[in-house]
N, C-alpha and C positions, 0 to 999 in steps of 0.2 A: 419393846424397849428402841425401832428404830422410828416408829413413827413418833415418842416419845421427844428421842436425840432434834430428829425432823421442826415440830413445835418449839423446841429451845434458839435450831439454828433459824430459822426464822425470823423468832422474836430477837435475836440477836444482830439478822440482820435490819431487823425493822431499828435499832438501837444506833447504828451504825450510822446510818443517809442524815444528813445534814438538819441539827438538829436535836437531831437522839442525842439523847444516853450514853454512847459511847461515838461520839461525834468526835471526838477532841484524842482518843484512841485506838482510830480504828485498824489502826500494822497490830497491839497488841490483844482491839476484839476482836476482825478477821483475823484470827487463831483461833478464839474462845469457843469454837463447837466444835473442832479439831481434836483440843485437850481435853476437855470435858466425852468426848467418846474413846478416849484415852483414859483417863480417869477410872471411867466402866468397865471396862478391860478391864484393868489394869483389877479393880475390887473382885469381879467377876471371876478373873484367877486364881485368887486369895479364896473364896469361897468355894468352888468349881476343882478346883484345879489345873493341873495345866491342857486336863480333856478335852473341856468344856467345847460347845462347835458354836453356839453361840452367847452376846452376853442381853441375861435376866434384864427382866421392865422393875426391879427393885435396883438394881446395880446401878441400871442408866438409870433412873429416877433422881439416885442418890446425887449422882455425878452430877446431875443436870442440879440441884441445892447447890452446890457446892459453886458451883458455877453463872448461880445465881448471886448469890454470896461472893462472893469475889467481883460485879462488877463495883459495884460503889467507892472497893474499897481500892482499887487501882485503878480509878478514871481520879479520886486523892491524891495517890499517889504518885502515879503520872503528871499529871497536871503542877503536880510543886516541884518535878525534880525538870522538867519543861519552866517553868516561873524562874526557876534558879538557876538555868541552861541561859535564857533573854539577860535573867540582871548580872552575870557573868560575865555577858560575850557585849554588852555595852562598858562593862567597867574594863573589859579586853581594847573594847575601841577605841578611849577615854586616855587611853597611854597609851599606843601609838598615833591618839592625834599632839596626843604629848611631847614625844619618842620623835614623832616623820613632822608636824607642823605644817596640815595640808591644809587647805583655803577651801577643800571639798571635799566629801566625807557619797560616798552611793552608797544600794543595794551595795555591790560586784563587792565595793573594798571590803563594806562589813562582813562579807561569806567569806571572800578572799580571807579576815584573820582567825574565824573564828572556822575552822571548815566544818564542825559538827552543827552549825543553822541551818535546817530548813527556810526556804522565800520568806513564809512566813514566820518567821520566826525574829530575818534581818528584817524583815515589817516591821517589826516589835522593839527589835531593839532602836532603829532611828526614832520609830516615834518615841520611846521610852528619852533618847539624848535630849531631841528636840523639848516632849512638854518637860523638860529640868534642865530646860536653856542651855543646854552646847552645841549646837544645831540647831538651823534656821533655814526651813526648804525655800531652794534657790530656784526663779523663775524665769524659763527659759525661753527661746523663741523660739516658737512650735519650726520642726528640724525632720527632716523625709528622713525617714524606720523606724526601726522603734524607739522612743524618745526613754533618756536614760534620768530616771528625778536622782535629781544634785541637792545635793545639803550645805551648805555656805557651814565653815566656820566658827564660832562666835569670838569675833576678837576679844586676843589675849588670852584663850585657852592653850592655842599650841600654842 
């Protein structure tokens, strides 16, 4: 049973790598092998009762099969939620621009107003707003320190 689980765990690790099937949902994917082991234990306890001392191969193989079935569904569902999160954050940002009338917006501004975003999502919000003509990238002279990419708000939007 352990060898069956270990093979599954290595397969998941490969899929979590950059460009892999689970790379877009690493948080969920990294927990999958442990959850599969728990499913196998529950199955073994159901079949053998509380006196079992180890998980049998059949219980593990069934749990691994469930894990494989869950992967594409999780990718689809969690990526859909992420896209909705970006769209909602973009709408919130436009509303904030209307309310506060700033002349420029930064990634930090987007993340402050949408606390649930990570950096990648905030960048997607800015890209989306730039693509739809709400923002235009501001080009500034290079200064010492970490550069902060700024976006000019389209005149008339605020």
